[in-house]
C-alpha positions in Angstrom: 60.2 99.6 84.0 63.4 98.8 85.9 64.2 95.4 87.3 66.3 94.9 90.4 68.6 91.9 90.5 70.0 90.6 93.8 73.3 88.8 94.2 71.9 86.3 96.7 68.5 84.7 97.1 67.0 86.2 100.3 65.5 82.8 101.2 67.9 80.0 102.1 67.9 77.3 99.5 68.4 74.5 102.0 66.1 74.2 105.0 67.8 72.4 107.9 66.6 71.5 111.4 67.7 74.0 114.1 68.7 71.3 116.6 70.8 68.2 116.7 69.7 65.2 114.6 69.3 61.6 115.6 72.0 59.9 113.5 72.0 56.1 113.0 75.4 54.5 113.9 77.1 51.2 113.6 79.3 49.9 116.5 82.8 49.1 115.6 86.2 48.3 117.2 87.1 52.0 117.7 83.6 53.1 118.7 80.5 54.1 116.7 80.5 55.1 113.0 77.7 57.0 111.3 75.8 54.7 109.0 75.8 55.8 105.3 73.1 55.0 102.8 72.5 55.2 99.1 69.9 57.3 97.3 67.7 55.8 94.6 70.2 57.0 92.0 73.1 55.3 93.8 74.7 58.3 95.4 75.9 58.1 99.0 74.3 60.1 101.7 74.6 60.6 105.5 71.2 60.4 107.3 69.7 62.1 110.3 66.3 62.2 111.8 64.5 65.1 113.6 63.2 62.7 116.3 64.0 59.3 117.8 60.5 58.2 116.8 61.2 58.9 113.2 64.4 57.0 113.4 62.7 54.1 115.1 59.9 54.1 112.5 62.4 53.9 109.6 65.1 51.7 111.0 63.6 49.8 114.0 64.0 50.1 117.8 67.3 48.2 117.9 69.1 50.8 115.7 71.7 52.6 117.8 72.0 56.4 117.4 73.8 59.5 118.5 72.9 63.2 118.5 74.8 65.3 116.0 74.3 68.7 114.4 74.0 68.8 110.6 77.5 70.4 110.4 79.1 67.7 112.6 77.4 65.0 110.5 78.8 66.6 107.3 82.2 66.9 108.8 82.2 63.1 109.6 80.9 62.2 106.1 83.0 64.4 103.9 86.4 62.7 104.5 84.9 59.5 103.0 83.5 61.3 100.0 79.9 61.9 101.2 78.7 65.5 100.7 75.0 65.0 101.0 73.0 64.8 104.3 69.4 63.6 104.0 67.0 64.5 106.9 64.0 62.3 107.7 64.3 60.0 104.7 61.8 57.3 103.9 63.2 53.8 103.5 62.0 51.0 101.3 62.2 47.3 101.7 64.9 45.7 99.6 62.3 43.8 97.4 60.3 47.0 96.6 60.8 49.2 93.5 63.8 51.6 93.8 62.1 54.7 95.1 63.6 55.5 98.5 67.0 55.3 100.3 68.6 52.0 101.0 71.4 51.1 103.4 75.0 50.4 102.2 
């Protein structure tokens, strides 16, 4: 029996939303900056949400945001050493066990 090997996986390994994300930002003297967070293992990640409702549920109604594509968010995060983008993360209160993302 012959086995066929393919150079590339026919299914994409990373599923990304088709449209722009709702990205939490922090106001600063030169404008807004995308907020960065830490994963449970301590790695840094940029974060985006697929809806304003998901962002509000995770970070509250007072959290400012902008719309960015995944590629634009990556381009903003990479110069500061952040290569990971997390979409629709679940956040945890600071006093809870370390199982979800936390703000940095």
